[in-house]
C-alpha positions, 0 to 999 in steps of 0.5 A: 500500500502506498501513501502520499505526503500531502503536507510537511509543516515545521512544528511551532514548539520545536522548529528543528522538527517537522510534522509529516501528513499522509493523505491529509492526516498527521502521521508522525513527527521527524527531525530535520536530519531524518527528513533530509536523509529520506528526502521527504517532500510534499507530493512524494509517494511512500510505501510501508517499507519506506515508512518503517525505515523512516520510523526506525531512523527517527527512533535511532536519531532520538536515542542518539540525542538522548545519549549525547545529552546525558554524556554531556553531564558526565561519563558513563560506561557502555553498560550504563548507557545500554541500561538507560536506553532499555529503560526508555523502551528502545529495542535491542537493535537500536541500543546496539546501533547507538552504543556502537556509534558512540564507541566509534566516535570515542564518546564511550570508552570503558577503559577511559571510564575506569581510569577516570573513576579511579582517578576521581576516587583517589582524589576525592574519596579514596578506596582500596583496590577491592572496593574499586573493583566491585564498583567498576564491576557494578558499572558493567566494566569487563574484568580484564579492563578493570585489572589492567586499569587497576594495575596501571593506577596502583602499585603496592606502595601507593596502596599502602600510602593511601591506606596509611593516610586514611588510617592516620586520620581515622585513628584520631576518632579512636584515641580514647579507646584501648589498644585492642579496640582501636586496632579492631576498629581501624582494621574494620575501617580499612577493610570496608574501604577495600584494602587487602588484609596484608596492607591493613595489618602493616598499616595498622601496626604502623599507625598504632606504634606512632601513638 
């Protein structure tokens, strides 16, 4: 079945979008980008396959614009973007296309995301490797990327320095506790923040000996 485009109107509230009328009736709204791609014009004949392609490209365009908008605010992992698009009702095929495009453009890069996440943590809210690995896993970052970035970002001495600085500051809260209680609390504090037991033991020994 074929239809004729009887009118194309610029939308009053959205000048970059066009209203498409088929056989005298409103059919859909599309972006100028999609209208240009399909070379839409008044009087042209369009069939069902053309309409399916038109709607597909409009959905794809809307999904891309949404992703551009949220990426302008902060970085996201590919998995997070997939989840957000899924929540908005986009099909798997549209999601795959958009994510692939964004990765190709360099707007989505899980390794860069992991590097920035760890850098931010070190500067603003220090955590040990164990917690950082858990956080990045929840963000959907693959295990090999996590291991690579963590190994690049930390060595054992850096982990110890971060843990030592945190322990010294936290130990002030325990200065009135007996040594056994202070040790137990300080160990628990560092373990909850993702430091391995060997690092925790060495750091706690050092901090308590300073007091």
